[in-house]
RODO-2510 file (C-alpha; in nm, 4 decimals, decimal comma):
residues 514
     n   res          X          Y          Z
     1     m    -1,0809    -0,0960    -1,4037
     2     k    -1,0417     0,0707    -0,8056
     3     k    -1,2301     0,0430    -0,6428
     4     r    -1,5553     0,0301    -0,4642
     5     v    -1,7068     0,2972    -0,3317
     6     i    -1,9709     0,3050    -0,0802
     7     l    -2,3140     0,1585    -0,1161
     8     a    -2,4956     0,4970    -0,1208
     9     w    -2,2488     0,6065    -0,4320
    10     l    -2,3824     0,3204    -0,6329
    11     v    -2,7552     0,4949    -0,7487
    12     v    -2,5186     0,7825    -0,8791
    13     l    -2,2629     0,5806    -1,0499
    14     s    -2,4529     0,3029    -1,2011
    15     l    -2,3428     0,4168    -1,5591
    16     v    -1,9702     0,4276    -1,4580
    17     l    -1,7570     0,1015    -1,5218
    18     a    -1,3524    -0,1498    -1,5268
    19     a    -1,2556    -0,1486    -1,6434
    20     c    -1,0016    -0,1539    -1,3267
    21     g    -0,8120    -0,5234    -1,0701
    22     g    -0,6166    -0,5627    -0,7077
    23     g    -0,2542    -0,5408    -0,5601
    24     g    -0,3210    -0,5600    -0,2286
    25     a    -0,0581    -0,6285     0,0309
    26     a     0,0385    -0,9190     0,2723
    27     a    -0,2205    -0,8816     0,5478
    28     p    -0,4084    -1,0915     0,7961
    29     a    -0,7492    -1,2037     0,7352
    30     a    -1,0045    -0,9997     0,8461
    31     p    -1,3291    -1,0980     1,0357
    32     a    -1,5872    -1,2515     0,8698
    33     a    -1,8850    -1,0258     0,7652
    34     t    -2,2225    -1,1127     0,7896
    35     v    -2,3914    -0,8291     0,6039
    36     a    -2,3283    -0,7128     0,2555
    37     p    -2,0769    -0,4715     0,1603
    38     t    -2,0739    -0,1402     0,0931
    39     e    -1,8405    -0,0556    -0,1929
    40     a    -1,9199    -0,0176    -0,5663
    41     p    -1,7205    -0,1795    -0,8460
    42     t    -1,4102    -0,0629    -0,9490
    43     t    -1,3305    -0,1607    -1,3006
    44     a    -1,4871     0,1195    -1,4953
    45     p    -1,8296     0,0280    -1,5222
    46     a    -2,1094     0,0808    -1,8014
    47     a    -1,8800    -0,0577    -2,0828
    48     s    -2,1537    -0,1878    -2,2120
    49     n    -2,3183     0,1634    -2,2279
    50     a    -2,0354     0,3161    -2,3577
    51     v    -1,8942     0,0599    -2,6093
    52     t    -2,1293    -0,1823    -2,6767
    53     s    -2,1809    -0,1840    -3,0294
    54     t    -1,8274    -0,0615    -3,1296
    55     t    -1,6632    -0,3040    -2,9246
    56     a    -1,8753    -0,5823    -3,0831
    57     t    -1,7966    -0,4904    -3,4314
    58     t    -1,4278    -0,4069    -3,3587
    59     a    -1,3597    -0,6916    -3,2100
    60     t    -1,5608    -0,9575    -3,3646
    61     t    -1,4996    -0,8601    -3,7534
    62     a    -1,1125    -0,8263    -3,6776
    63     m    -1,1246    -1,2001    -3,5621
    64     t    -0,9920    -1,4606    -3,7940
    65     s    -1,2160    -1,7532    -3,9027
    66     t    -0,9899    -1,9827    -3,6489
    67     s    -1,2516    -1,9420    -3,3832
    68     t    -1,4767    -2,1675    -3,5540
    69     s    -1,2358    -2,4280    -3,6092
    70     t    -1,0839    -2,4340    -3,2768
    71     t    -0,8930    -2,7314    -3,1954
    72     t    -0,9274    -2,7495    -2,7840
    73     a    -0,9523    -3,0660    -2,6381
    74     p    -1,3070    -3,1891    -2,6468
    75     m    -1,4959    -3,3302    -2,3239
    76     t    -1,7563    -3,5739    -2,3449
    77     s    -2,0314    -3,5729    -2,1409
    78     t    -1,8946    -3,8539    -1,9876
    79     n    -1,5537    -3,7262    -1,8670
    80     a    -1,6735    -3,3731    -1,7933
    81     t    -1,9267    -3,5591    -1,5385
    82     t    -1,6390    -3,7654    -1,3632
    83     a    -1,3641    -3,5621    -1,2323
    84     t    -1,0010    -3,7219    -1,2406
    85     s    -0,7718    -3,6404    -0,9282
    86     s    -0,5828    -3,3976    -1,1532
    87     s    -0,8869    -3,1765    -1,1986
    88     s    -0,9904    -3,1778    -0,8384
    89     g    -0,6490    -3,0392    -0,7349
    90     g    -0,5152    -3,3587    -0,6060
    91     q    -0,7841    -3,4529    -0,4016
    92     a    -1,0026    -3,7643    -0,4029
    93     a    -1,2126    -3,7791    -0,7350
    94     v    -1,5617    -3,6098    -0,7027
    95     s    -1,8308    -3,6730    -0,9482
    96     t    -1,9924    -3,4110    -1,0809
    97     g    -2,3136    -3,6102    -1,0788
    98     d    -2,6015    -3,4693    -1,2529
    99     v    -2,5138    -3,0887    -1,3138
   100     k    -2,6742    -3,0393    -1,6156
   101     e    -2,6294    -2,6492    -1,6258
   102     l    -2,3354    -2,3953    -1,4752
   103     k    -2,4443    -2,0416    -1,3705
   104     i    -2,1764    -1,7619    -1,3803
   105     l    -2,2288    -1,4011    -1,2596
   106     w    -2,0641    -1,1155    -1,4415
   107     a    -2,1506    -0,7527    -1,4906
   108     q    -2,3577    -0,6585    -1,8119
   109     w    -2,1046    -0,5777    -2,0671
   110     d    -1,9847    -0,6853    -2,4115
   111     p    -1,7248    -0,9422    -2,2204
   112     s    -2,0259    -1,1142    -2,0904
   113     d    -2,1550    -1,1884    -2,4121
   114     y    -1,8296    -1,3051    -2,5099
   115     l    -1,8144    -1,5413    -2,2396
   116     q    -2,1990    -1,6712    -2,3089
   117     e    -2,0110    -1,7765    -2,6541
   118     i    -1,7879    -1,9606    -2,4936
   119     g    -2,0010    -2,1553    -2,3007
   120     k    -2,2034    -2,2334    -2,6031
   121     e    -1,8904    -2,4375    -2,7355
   122     y    -1,8778    -2,5798    -2,3754
   123     e    -2,2120    -2,7082    -2,4151
   124     k    -2,1457    -2,8784    -2,7453
   125     q    -1,8006    -3,0597    -2,5996
   126     t    -1,9893    -3,1835    -2,3136
   127     g    -2,3430    -3,1545    -2,2754
   128     i    -2,3684    -2,8980    -1,9969
   129     k    -2,5368    -2,5756    -2,0331
   130     v    -2,3379    -2,2679    -1,9547
   131     t    -2,5468    -1,9388    -1,8468
   132     v    -2,3801    -1,5870    -1,8014
   133     v    -2,6029    -1,3884    -1,5742
   134     q    -2,5547    -1,0194    -1,6541
   135     e    -2,5969    -0,7633    -1,3669
   136     p    -2,5662    -0,3910    -1,4450
   137     w    -2,2394    -0,2636    -1,2971
   138     g    -2,4168    -0,0378    -1,0572
   139     s    -2,5528    -0,2974    -0,8728
   140     f    -2,3194    -0,5698    -0,9512
   141     q    -2,1470    -0,6215    -0,6754
   142     n    -2,4344    -0,5271    -0,4104
   143     r    -2,6168    -0,8167    -0,6085
   144     a    -2,3152    -1,0683    -0,5580
   145     f    -2,2223    -0,9669    -0,1951
   146     t    -2,6200    -0,9667    -0,0573
   147     e    -2,6183    -1,3404    -0,2286
   148     f    -2,2527    -1,4507    -0,0773
   149     a    -2,3993    -1,2993     0,2989
   150     a    -2,7019    -1,5086     0,2660
   151     k    -2,4944    -1,8234     0,1664
   152     g    -2,7030    -1,8396    -0,1435
   153     a    -2,6223    -2,0645    -0,4200
   154     s    -2,7945    -1,8777    -0,7379
   155     w    -2,4651    -1,9256    -0,9194
   156     d    -2,1570    -2,1377    -0,9322
   157     m    -1,9126    -1,9096    -1,0432
   158     v    -1,8787    -1,5612    -1,0420
   159     v    -1,6322    -1,3160    -1,2472
   160     g    -1,5391    -1,0704    -0,9764
   161     d    -1,3376    -0,7597    -0,9474
   162     s    -0,9738    -0,8083    -0,8166
   163     q    -1,0679    -0,5977    -0,4932
   164     w    -1,2695    -0,8800    -0,4122
   165     l    -1,0473    -1,1457    -0,3449
   166     g    -0,9844    -1,0161     0,0282
   167     q    -1,3710    -1,0372     0,1357
   168     g    -1,3844    -1,3670    -0,0967
   169     a    -1,1188    -1,5167     0,0710
   170     t    -1,1227    -1,4108     0,4547
   171     q    -1,5080    -1,4313     0,4322
   172     g    -1,5313    -1,7596     0,2739
   173     h    -1,7378    -1,6883    -0,0288
   174     y    -1,4687    -1,8221    -0,2634
   175     i    -1,2998    -2,1712    -0,2793
   176     d    -0,9333    -2,1993    -0,2425
   177     l    -0,8515    -2,2859    -0,6308
   178     t    -0,4228    -2,2855    -0,5471
   179     d    -0,4059    -2,7006    -0,5391
   180     f    -0,6531    -2,7274    -0,8376
   181     m    -0,4465    -2,4616    -1,0283
   182     k    -0,1217    -2,5555    -0,9461
   183     s    -0,1898    -2,9376    -1,0268
   184     n    -0,3231    -2,8588    -1,3587
   185     g    -0,0485    -2,6220    -1,4455
   186     i    -0,3073    -2,3498    -1,4935
   187     d    -0,1082    -2,1281    -1,2789
   188     k     0,1996    -2,1304    -1,5411
   189     t    -0,0386    -2,0439    -1,8293
   190     v    -0,1345    -1,6537    -1,7305
   191     t     0,1120    -1,4041    -1,7095
   192     p     0,2657    -1,3566    -1,3638
   193     a     0,1280    -1,0181    -1,3153
   194     t    -0,2609    -1,0811    -1,3830
   195     l    -0,2126    -1,4392    -1,1762
   196     q    -0,1008    -1,1930    -0,8803
   197     y    -0,3592    -0,9180    -0,9174
   198     y    -0,6373    -1,0927    -1,0397
   199     g    -0,5984    -1,4513    -0,8549
   200     e    -0,3852    -1,4250    -0,5298
   201     y    -0,4785    -1,3081    -0,1777
   202     p    -0,2953    -1,2580     0,0557
   203     a    -0,0204    -1,0860    -0,1778
   204     g     0,2736    -1,3004    -0,1798
   205     s     0,1017    -1,6155    -0,0323
   206     g     0,1208    -1,8160    -0,3222
   207     k    -0,2992    -1,8835    -0,2210
   208     y    -0,4998    -1,8425    -0,5562
   209     w    -0,8960    -1,7821    -0,5658
   210     a    -0,9585    -1,6940    -0,8959
   211     f    -0,8457    -1,7945    -1,2346
   212     p    -0,7435    -1,4447    -1,4738
   213     t    -1,0194    -1,4143    -1,7195
   214     e    -1,0749    -1,0835    -1,8656
   215     g    -0,7297    -0,8687    -1,8504
   216     d    -0,7392    -0,4759    -1,8927
   217     a    -0,5329    -0,1979    -1,7803
   218     d    -0,4288     0,1721    -1,8984
   219     g    -0,2551     0,2196    -2,1950
   220     w    -0,3008     0,5317    -2,4748
   221     a    -0,4519     0,6064    -2,7978
   222     y    -0,2167     0,8841    -3,0139
   223     r    -0,2864     1,0708    -3,3260
   224     k    -0,0682     0,8501    -3,5696
   225     d    -0,1052     1,1245    -3,8434
   226     l     0,0195     1,4359    -3,6279
   227     f     0,2978     1,2307    -3,5353
   228     a     0,3994     1,1537    -3,8788
   229     d     0,3619     1,4945    -4,0222
   230     p     0,7041     1,6219    -4,1756
   231     k     0,6488     1,9856    -4,0615
   232     e     0,5396     1,8684    -3,7220
   233     q     0,8499     1,6287    -3,6752
   234     a     1,0782     1,8948    -3,7830
   235     d     0,9547     2,1628    -3,5243
   236     f     0,9639     1,9229    -3,2492
   237     k     1,2751     1,8123    -3,3101
   238     a     1,4141     2,1910    -3,3457
   239     k     1,2453     2,2554    -3,0189
   240     y     1,3545     1,9204    -2,8101
   241     g     1,6294     1,7631    -2,9613
   242     y     1,5051     1,4742    -3,0394
   243     d     1,2647     1,2926    -3,3124
   244     l     0,8777     1,2938    -3,2344
   245     a     0,7730     0,9519    -3,1827
   246     v     0,5838     0,7224    -2,9340
   247     p     0,7172     0,8400    -2,5844
   248     k     0,9557     0,5929    -2,4391
   249     t     0,9589     0,7926    -2,1116
   250     w     0,7077     1,0022    -1,8854
   251     q     0,9282     1,3233    -1,9753
   252     q     0,8786     1,2226    -2,3599
   253     l     0,5186     1,2334    -2,2977
   254     m     0,5148     1,5531    -2,1220
   255     d     0,7471     1,7065    -2,4245
   256     i     0,4891     1,6091    -2,6682
   257     a     0,1775     1,7101    -2,5090
   258     k     0,3008     2,0425    -2,4387
   259     f     0,4502     2,0586    -2,8209
   260     f     0,0976     1,9815    -2,9460
   261     t    -0,1091     2,2169    -2,6952
   262     r    -0,2207     2,4680    -2,8965
   263     k    -0,5188     2,6462    -2,6779
   264     d    -0,5742     2,9079    -2,9787
   265     k    -0,6675     2,6326    -3,2227
   266     n    -0,8862     2,4122    -2,9599
   267     l    -0,5795     2,1301    -2,9779
   268     y    -0,4597     1,9865    -2,6309
   269     g    -0,1913     1,7361    -2,5711
   270     l    -0,4110     1,4747    -2,4031
   271     a    -0,6999     1,3807    -2,1943
   272     i    -0,5944     1,1896    -1,8708
   273     y    -0,8135     1,0341    -1,5520
   274     t    -0,9670     1,3064    -1,3507
   275     q    -1,2499     1,1847    -1,1949
   276     k    -1,3269     1,2320    -0,8411
   277     d    -1,6583     1,0526    -0,7600
   278     y    -1,5448     0,6975    -0,8632
   279     d    -1,1608     0,5250    -0,8887
   280     a    -1,0609     0,7480    -1,1892
   281     i    -0,8420     0,9775    -1,0916
   282     t    -0,6612     0,7140    -0,8338
   283     m    -0,6087     0,4833    -1,1439
   284     g    -0,4895     0,7540    -1,3601
   285     y    -0,2399     0,8813    -1,0993
   286     e    -0,1208     0,5057    -1,0339
   287     n     0,0180     0,5047    -1,3945
   288     v     0,2764     0,7359    -1,3328
   289     m     0,3074     0,6547    -0,9797
   290     f     0,3979     0,2608    -1,0051
   291     s     0,6344     0,4024    -1,3230
   292     y     0,7990     0,6275    -1,0985
   293     g     0,9002     0,3258    -0,8384
   294     a     0,6407     0,4183    -0,5476
   295     t     0,3659     0,2072    -0,4267
   296     w     0,0897     0,1750    -0,1743
   297     q     0,2050     0,0143     0,1102
   298     d     0,5134    -0,2025     0,2469
   299     p     0,4337    -0,5445     0,1172
   300     k     0,5638    -0,7046     0,4536
   301     t     0,3983    -0,4631     0,6925
   302     n     0,1298    -0,2907     0,5295
   303     e     0,3012     0,0275     0,6490
   304     v     0,1859     0,3239     0,4307
   305     k     0,3457     0,6087     0,6286
   306     g     0,6893     0,7074     0,4261
   307     v     0,5606     0,4894     0,1189
   308     v     0,2507     0,6283    -0,0028
   309     n     0,3993     0,9720     0,0704
   310     s     0,7705     0,8888    -0,0083
   311     d     0,9545     1,1232    -0,2457
   312     k     0,8992     0,9263    -0,5397
   313     a     0,5079     0,9278    -0,4814
   314     v     0,5501     1,3195    -0,4381
   315     k     0,7482     1,3673    -0,7837
   316     a     0,4859     1,1444    -0,9672
   317     l     0,1497     1,3198    -0,8105
   318     e     0,3415     1,6768    -0,8777
   319     f     0,4201     1,5166    -1,2484
   320     y     0,0538     1,3899    -1,2774
   321     r    -0,0935     1,7614    -1,2055
   322     e     0,1456     1,9037    -1,4861
   323     l    -0,0091     1,7135    -1,7340
   324     y    -0,3360     1,8141    -1,6486
   325     t    -0,2586     2,2139    -1,6225
   326     c    -0,0185     2,2151    -1,8910
   327     c    -0,2388     2,0321    -2,1569
   328     s    -0,5757     1,8818    -2,0846
   329     p    -0,8720     2,0510    -2,2467
   330     p    -1,1189     2,2604    -2,0567
   331     g    -1,4093     2,0908    -1,9193
   332     l    -1,1932     1,7766    -1,8247
   333     s    -1,1905     1,8350    -1,4534
   334     n    -1,4081     1,5121    -1,3840
   335     a    -1,3122     1,3011    -1,6622
   336     f    -1,2810     0,8932    -1,6996
   337     f    -1,3237     0,6407    -1,9906
   338     q    -1,5838     0,8285    -2,1650
   339     e    -1,4766     1,2094    -2,1305
   340     t    -1,1176     1,1053    -2,2787
   341     n    -1,2670     0,8878    -2,5649
   342     d    -1,4931     1,1832    -2,6396
   343     a    -1,2007     1,4417    -2,6280
   344     f    -1,0052     1,2109    -2,9134
   345     v    -1,3310     1,1503    -3,1279
   346     k    -1,3503     1,5135    -3,1342
   347     g    -1,0330     1,5964    -3,2674
   348     q    -0,9338     1,7876    -2,9411
   349     v    -0,6269     1,5836    -2,8074
   350     v    -0,3512     1,3784    -2,9777
   351     m    -0,3215     1,1259    -2,7031
   352     a    -0,6119     0,9453    -2,4800
   353     m    -0,5195     0,7635    -2,1674
   354     n    -0,7964     0,4857    -2,1244
   355     y    -0,8541     0,1104    -2,0082
   356     f    -0,7885    -0,0865    -2,3245
   357     a    -1,1459    -0,2358    -2,2848
   358     f    -1,2250     0,0977    -2,4183
   359     f    -1,0049     0,1251    -2,7442
   360     p    -1,2379    -0,0638    -2,9510
   361     a    -1,4484     0,2527    -2,9900
   362     l    -1,1274     0,4431    -3,1227
   363     a    -1,0584     0,1663    -3,3597
   364     n    -1,3860     0,1666    -3,5085
   365     e    -1,4590     0,4118    -3,7990
   366     s    -1,8156     0,4438    -3,7732
   367     t    -1,7725     0,6115    -3,4096
   368     n    -1,3952     0,7601    -3,4510
   369     p    -1,3578     0,9951    -3,7602
   370     h    -1,0040     0,9637    -3,6675
   371     a    -0,9676     0,5746    -3,6705
   372     k    -0,7358     0,5128    -3,9767
   373     d    -0,5113     0,7739    -3,8070
   374     t    -0,5348     0,5931    -3,4104
   375     d    -0,2612     0,4056    -3,2974
   376     f    -0,1883     0,2689    -2,9439
   377     f     0,0729     0,2727    -2,7051
   378     s     0,1470     0,1384    -2,3600
   379     n     0,2638     0,3299    -2,0504
   380     p     0,6289     0,4725    -2,1342
   381     a     0,9210     0,4482    -1,8340
   382     g     0,9887     0,6330    -1,4886
   383     p     1,3195     0,8160    -1,4145
   384     d     1,4402     0,4640    -1,3500
   385     g     1,3289     0,2946    -1,6489
   386     t     1,0371     0,1217    -1,5044
   387     s     0,7398     0,1012    -1,6924
   388     r     0,3879     0,0142    -1,4943
   389     a     0,0459     0,0403    -1,5665
   390     a    -0,2857     0,0637    -1,3643
   391     l    -0,4523    -0,2747    -1,3668
   392     g    -0,8144    -0,3254    -1,4730
   393     g    -1,0149    -0,6547    -1,5354
   394     q    -1,1543    -0,9415    -1,3313
   395     g    -1,1026    -1,3359    -1,2593
   396     i    -1,3469    -1,5978    -1,1953
   397     s    -1,4272    -1,7369    -0,8744
   398     v    -1,5980    -2,0790    -0,7713
   399     i    -1,8690    -1,9946    -0,5133
   400     s    -1,8322    -2,2052    -0,1684
   401     y    -2,1955    -2,2363    -0,1032
   402     i    -2,2745    -2,4542    -0,4059
   403     s    -2,2230    -2,8553    -0,3589
   404     p    -1,9330    -3,0434    -0,3892
   405     e    -2,0551    -3,1970    -0,7266
   406     r    -2,1318    -2,8205    -0,8678
   407     q    -1,7962    -2,6982    -0,7494
   408     q    -1,6201    -2,9961    -0,9133
   409     a    -1,8231    -2,9022    -1,2464
   410     a    -1,6944    -2,5471    -1,2191
   411     k    -1,3520    -2,6376    -1,1786
   412     d    -1,3649    -2,8525    -1,4692
   413     f    -1,5078    -2,5523    -1,6663
   414     i    -1,2156    -2,3501    -1,5684
   415     k    -0,9672    -2,6138    -1,6557
   416     w    -1,1514    -2,6441    -1,9842
   417     f    -1,1248    -2,3047    -1,9929
   418     a    -0,7762    -2,2336    -1,9615
   419     q    -0,6550    -2,4426    -2,1867
   420     e    -0,4481    -2,2673    -2,5112
   421     d    -0,7046    -2,3292    -2,7519
   422     t    -1,0176    -2,2222    -2,5634
   423     q    -0,8016    -1,9024    -2,4852
   424     k    -0,7097    -1,8562    -2,8772
   425     l    -1,1207    -1,8859    -2,8935
   426     w    -1,1617    -1,6621    -2,6319
   427     a    -0,9167    -1,3901    -2,7925
   428     d    -1,0760    -1,4106    -3,1266
   429     t    -1,4520    -1,3653    -2,9606
   430     g    -1,3059    -1,0663    -2,8228
   431     g    -1,2385    -1,1542    -2,4900
   432     y    -0,9047    -1,0153    -2,3289
   433     t    -0,6862    -1,3342    -2,2855
   434     c    -0,3921    -1,3205    -2,0116
   435     n    -0,2627    -1,6363    -2,1376
   436     i     0,0990    -1,5992    -2,1961
   437     n     0,1330    -1,7979    -2,5153
   438     v    -0,1695    -1,6509    -2,7129
   439     l    -0,0720    -1,2787    -2,5945
   440     k     0,2708    -1,3497    -2,7184
   441     s     0,1172    -1,5077    -3,1085
   442     q     0,1213    -1,2982    -3,4282
   443     d    -0,2354    -1,4225    -3,4802
   444     f    -0,3370    -1,2065    -3,1453
   445     m    -0,1038    -0,9214    -3,2515
   446     d    -0,2779    -0,8790    -3,5513
   447     v    -0,6543    -0,9073    -3,4607
   448     a    -0,6881    -0,5724    -3,3765
   449     p    -0,4359    -0,2571    -3,3827
   450     y    -0,4503    -0,2081    -2,9991
   451     n    -0,3433    -0,5940    -2,8952
   452     a     0,0373    -0,5432    -2,9385
   453     a     0,0182    -0,2670    -2,6961
   454     f    -0,2263    -0,4560    -2,4712
   455     a    -0,0092    -0,7762    -2,4777
   456     d     0,3002    -0,5404    -2,3720
   457     t     0,0920    -0,3763    -2,0866
   458     m     0,0001    -0,6956    -1,9012
   459     t     0,3203    -0,7852    -1,8399
   460     k     0,4026    -0,4923    -1,6100
   461     v     0,0632    -0,4111    -1,4423
   462     m     0,0276    -0,3412    -1,0582
   463     d    -0,3113    -0,2453    -0,8624
   464     f    -0,4969    -0,0940    -0,5350
   465     w    -0,5567    -0,2653    -0,2165
   466     n    -0,7631    -0,5755    -0,2423
   467     i    -0,7896    -0,6367     0,1226
   468     p    -1,1606    -0,5955     0,2823
   469     p    -1,1525    -0,2255     0,3845
   470     y    -0,9975    -0,1208     0,0239
   471     a    -1,3032     0,1368    -0,0234
   472     q    -1,2055     0,3280     0,2719
   473     l    -0,8635     0,3555     0,1462
   474     l    -0,9922     0,4352    -0,1777
   475     e    -1,1969     0,7239    -0,0483
   476     v    -0,9002     0,9017     0,1282
   477     s    -0,7268     0,8701    -0,2242
   478     q    -0,9864     1,0004    -0,4266
   479     r    -1,0180     1,2932    -0,2151
   480     e    -0,6489     1,4001    -0,1728
   481     l    -0,5694     1,3309    -0,5197
   482     s    -0,8340     1,5226    -0,6710
   483     s    -0,8158     1,8509    -0,4023
   484     f    -0,4502     1,8720    -0,5200
   485     i    -0,4307     1,7586    -0,8894
   486     v    -0,7771     1,9329    -0,9824
   487     g    -0,8416     2,1710    -0,6971
   488     g    -0,4814     2,3083    -0,7034
   489     q    -0,4973     2,3006    -0,3059
   490     g    -0,1508     2,2886    -0,0957
   491     t     0,1248     2,0587    -0,2033
   492     a     0,1452     1,6777    -0,3220
   493     k     0,3596     1,6423     0,0159
   494     e     0,0949     1,7938     0,2005
   495     h    -0,1979     1,5936     0,0438
   496     l    -0,0062     1,2666     0,0362
   497     d     0,1356     1,3257     0,4190
   498     k    -0,2683     1,3448     0,4867
   499     m    -0,3658     1,0153     0,2720
   500     a    -0,0924     0,8485     0,4955
   501     e    -0,2065     0,9810     0,7956
   502     d    -0,5812     0,8433     0,7275
   503     q    -0,5034     0,5565     0,5477
   504     d    -0,2579     0,4598     0,8405
   505     k    -0,5864     0,4755     1,0668
   506     i    -0,8006     0,2582     0,8575
   507     l    -0,5593    -0,0148     0,8565
   508     r    -0,4816     0,0058     1,2183
   509     d    -0,8375     0,0030     1,3238
   510     t    -0,9288    -0,2989     1,0693
   511     k    -0,6108    -0,4907     1,2026
   512     f    -0,4217    -0,4766     0,8903
   513     i    -0,1324    -0,2796     1,0546
   514     k    -0,0517    -0,4271     1,3858
***
């Protein structure tokens, strides 16, 4: 799902979601801010508006009955309110005292409802009430960071975007969860990529500020009936020399997109992200960019010159523009999650890029007339065989301004939430788990038609910057990518050179490049 834009955009973008998450580079701590930040959320907002009914219907009705018979180790009100040295991360035991309620701030969308259901189970087991406070995506970050700036204690935890990690850590808003997670083995329960991008800051430091909670990333929906049509298969093989099937490489995806693009019949190969106003076009490009072996920065120095504009990055950008110009329908020059889904539902495209959080709408017959003929796949591989995907989703952090007793109670909740049985319940309820074992389980694979592709994708995610000035860096990438991909101005090399120049200045001005 990225990802923060300046505060002025929040009013315009109040209906946009996250999907989208943050892969920052190693960087020195930025000076602590005393005012609320000016970025807007990155993980595609307005998931609630886009798929509220369909997500709930698909995710819930497809679930097995195991969620009602969870074997999560119960916690009594006694053991929940007296912390052990293990649950406190190896430190001296801290009593949770008379904590009777935990409050968690999250955006207003279906996963927040699912977390509330999980909270009810926690209350049954411990006697501690869990309240998920939901804020519309358009004002979510502003509300959170305004409270942080005031050192407020309205909530105990927040499920925030990965881009928040840099500010949360360097500005003192989050507590360090490193010892707590390691001493309890929590860091070993989730996929390494999600731990890195949802929890770690700075990159490569081994310091964790959040537990991976709601996984998400980009993948693909496709019309399996058209792929399986005998005539289409014969014609495709005659033209390209190999069988028509789910693409294993980006070049194969390009071939399939061109093959199915029949403008005289209003049929096109694909719908991809092109929106300039938010982070969409950056996220869409990342899927190809990372798979081509390119990245945003040197992880050791944060240098961008020669990195963001490398030969691999140039080829990836040229490829993404060709996908748009050859095979995307008219009217999708500013497309994000809703527009790509709409094009698919209308039968206008054969393949659609989107965050997995929005695929329930395509698996639901009440919202997609092609639902029975829809299937899903993860990103194909680039020229060297590498497959990567742009990250969305969020991790849960403990607010530093609450009392030690409430911090301990919050960690007790996270410890319980991280248990495998609780993560099974989380997945059954509709959440996107990051737990390694749950993702591998056949039960998870069978719950929904997109879960197998999701499980594969969550092992290969990468992300945008997560350092405090990421919104400035994002504005540059959005501008330059849109000008070339959609606007057709100049060359890929020229725009990436300009991106490198402008981002280098931002990083030097903010002391992230020495």
